[in-house]
N, C-alpha and C positions, 0 to 999 in steps of 0.2 A: 303762824310764825315759823312752824317747822318746815313748811313747803319752801319758804324763802331761804331758810338756812340750807336746806338740801340742794337747792339750785346753786348757791354760791360754793358750797363744799364740793359739789360735783364738778364745777368749773376748775377749782383748785386741783382736784384729783386728775383731771384730764390734761390740764395745760402746764403743770409745773413738774417737768421731768427733764433731766439733763440728757439731751438726745444723743450725744456722742461719748458720754462718760468722762469727759475731761474735768467736769466741774461737780462731780458727785457729792463731795463733802459740802460745798456751798448750797447746792439744791436740797440736800438732806436737812441742813440747818434751816433753810427757808421753810421747807415742808413741816419740820418739827413744830415750829411756832404757829404756822398757818393752820395746821390741823390738830392743834392741841386742845381743841374745844373752844369754849367761850360762848357768849350769849349771841353774838352776831347782831347786836342791836343796830349798828349803823347800816348794814345791808338790808336788814328787815325794814328799817325806817324808810330807806330809799324806795323800796318796792311798795311799801304801804302808802307813801306819799304819791307815787305814780298811780296807784289804785284809786286814791282819793280824788286825783285830778283828772282821771280818765273820762272820756265821753261815754255815752251809753252804748256806742257801737263797739267799745273795747279796743284792744290793741292788736297790731299785727305781730307775727312771729319775729320779724327783724327788730321791732321795738322791744319785745320781750328779751331778746338776746342782748340788746343794748343795755337794758336795765340790769341784767345779770352781770354784764361786764363792768359797768360803772360801780355797781354794788361791790363786786369783787375787788376792784381797784381801791376803793375806799377802805375796805377791810385790810388790804395789803398795807396801806399807809398806816392804818391804826396798829397793825401788828409790828411793823417796823418801829413805831414809836415805843411800843412795849419792850421790844428787844433792847433798844438803846436806853430806855428809862431804867431798866433793871441792872445795867452795867455798874461796876464798882465806882466809876467816876461820877455817876448820877445818884440813883436811889439805892444801889447796892443790895438788890433783893435776890434771894436764892430760890424763891418759889413763885410760880405763875401758873394759873389754871390747874392747880393741883400737881404740877410737875416741876422738876428742876428747871430753872431759867436757862435760856439759850446758851449764855456764856459759861454756865456750869457744866453743860454737856459738851459743847464744841470749842470752848475757849473764847477769850475776849476778842481776839482778832477776827475769827470766823463769824462771831456774833455781830460785830460791827459791819462786816461785809454783807452778811445776810440781811441786815436792816437796810443798808445802802441799796442792795439789789432789789429788795421788795419795794422800796420807795420809787426807784427809777422804772422798774418793770411795770408798776401800776400805771404809769402814763403811756407805756407801750400798749398795754391792754386797752386803754381808752382810745388811743390813736388808731387801733385796728378795727374799730367799730364801723360797720357798714349800714347803710339804709337810714341814717339819721341826718337831718339838716346840718351842714357843716358849721353854720353860724352858731347853732345851739350847742353843738359838740365843743366848739372853741370856747364858748362862754362857760360851759360846765368845767372844762379843763382849767381855765383861768380861775374859776371859783375854788376848785379843789386845791390848786397850787397855792392860792392865797390863804385858804383855810388851814393848810398844813405847814405853811412857811413861817418866816420871821415875824409877821404880824398876826399869826394865827397860833396853831398848836405848838410849834417850836418856840415861838415867843413866849407862850404861856409856861412852857417848861423852864425857860430861862428865868422868868419871874419867880417860878416855884423854887428854883435853886437859890436865887438871890434872897428869898424871904426866909430861908431856913434859919432858925435860932434868932429870929427878929420878931418884934411886935408889929403887926400890920393891922390896918383897920378893916372892918367888914367890907367897905367899898373896894379896898385894894384886893381883898381876897376874891371878891366877885369878879373883878377885872381879870385876875389871874386865871380863875376857873372858866370864865367865858371864853378865854383864849385856849387854854390847855385842853379842856374837855369840850366846851360848847361849840367851838368853831366847826369841828369835824362832824358833830351831830347835826348842826344846823345845815351845813352844806349837803349832808346826806338827804335831807328832806327836800331842799330846794332843787337838788339835781334830779331827783325822782319826779318832782312836779314839772320841771322844765322839759324833761324828756317826754312827758305825757302831754305837753302842750297846754299847761295851765294858763288861764288868762291872768292879767295883772292883779286883779282883785283876789283870786284864789291863791296865786303865788304869794301875795303879801300875807294872807291868813296862814298859809303853811309855814312861811318864814317866822311868823310870830309864835306858832306852835313850836318850831325848832328852837327858837331862842329860850322859851320857857322850859322845855323838856331837857335841853342841854345843860342848863344850870341845875334843874331838879335832879338829874342823874348824878352830878357831883355831890350835891348836898346829901343825897341818899347814900352815896359811896362813903362819905365822911362818917355818917351815922353807923353804917355797917362796920367800918374799921374799928369802932368802939364796941359795938354790941355783938358782932359776929365772931365766930371761931375760925381758926386757921383752916381746919378741914372743910368747914362749910363754905368759906370764901374762896378756897383754892389758892390763896396767897397769905402771907404772914399777917395775921391780925394784929392791930395795935401798932403797926410800923410807923404811922404818922406821929404818934405821941413819942415814940422812942427817938425819932429823928428831930423832935421839937419843931414839927411843922404846924403852921396855922391851919386850923380846920374850922368848919362851922360849929361843931360842938364845943371846941375849945374857946371860940370867940363869943358865941351866942348862948351856949348851954344846949343840952339835949332837947328840952321841951320846945324852945324857940326854933331849933333846927328842924324838928319834925313838923312844926307849924309852917315853916318856910317851904319845905318840900311839898306839903299838901297844897299850899297856896299856889305854888308854881304849877303843880299838876292841874289845878282848877283853871289857871290861866291858859294852859295849853288846850284844855277841853273847850274853854270859851272861844278860843281862836277858831275852833272847828264848828261853831254853832250853826253856820249856814250850809254845812256839808251834809249829805245824806249818808246812807248806809255804806257807801264806798269808803268812808273814812273810819269805819268801825275798828279796823286793825290799828290805825293811829291812836284811837281812843284806848284800845286795849293795852298798847305799849306804854302809853302815858301812865296808866294805873299800875302796870307791872313794874315800871322803873322805880316807883316810889315805895311799893310794898314788897319788892323782891328781898330775898334773904342771902343773895350772893351776887 
């Protein structure tokens, strides 16, 4: 996992600088959140899915570069969503990844622009890829746009805001989280598989893995919000309860929530049963997501 993280962070270090100095503050704000740490789960999942789907002959350097760029683009979109989610108009959080949130350092206006810039620059990063079939690249671009838009991550955040201080059913909570969290995780694995040339059967299996692990990630997150500490999590612990948000522990109880996370992990592993050792990193990530402490 560390190798994948370093590739993406190396890309950020190399490519995100204001070349003529006119936009220093904006780029500093973008850099601040991009390089504030984090698990890099989505980029790692993309590269792991590409590894699982690869042929025995391996991949060429152009494809490796394409993987890194799409992985970086998805992390940029994820980071934009965190910057905006933390704003006073949304979740109003002061701490992210153990540091003050973007708007606390740069102000709300610059934080909004930093998020906007990260989202739009992400598609520029993908459009600049060379050496990949244009049809595949177009399909991946569409997938990522849909996963992050009004019927995906942004739609999930809208449902989250609408559900505050309301009683919702477990089915409604699942719909919310499959959009807010799951869509971007699922598109990470399908993008990696498509770049690597996965056949329809393998792509379907990897998509099932992504669906299961995307929801497992959020169930585990809900559990950690109750059981974890602020220093350990790098964000304010117990914030969901204080905002009267529906969570899996609040709806199902802790024991059933942990059982659900474990069952989703098993479902993700079952989806990979026909894959060989090339899928071992995907298996490792599935286990990590459920047992992690931050």
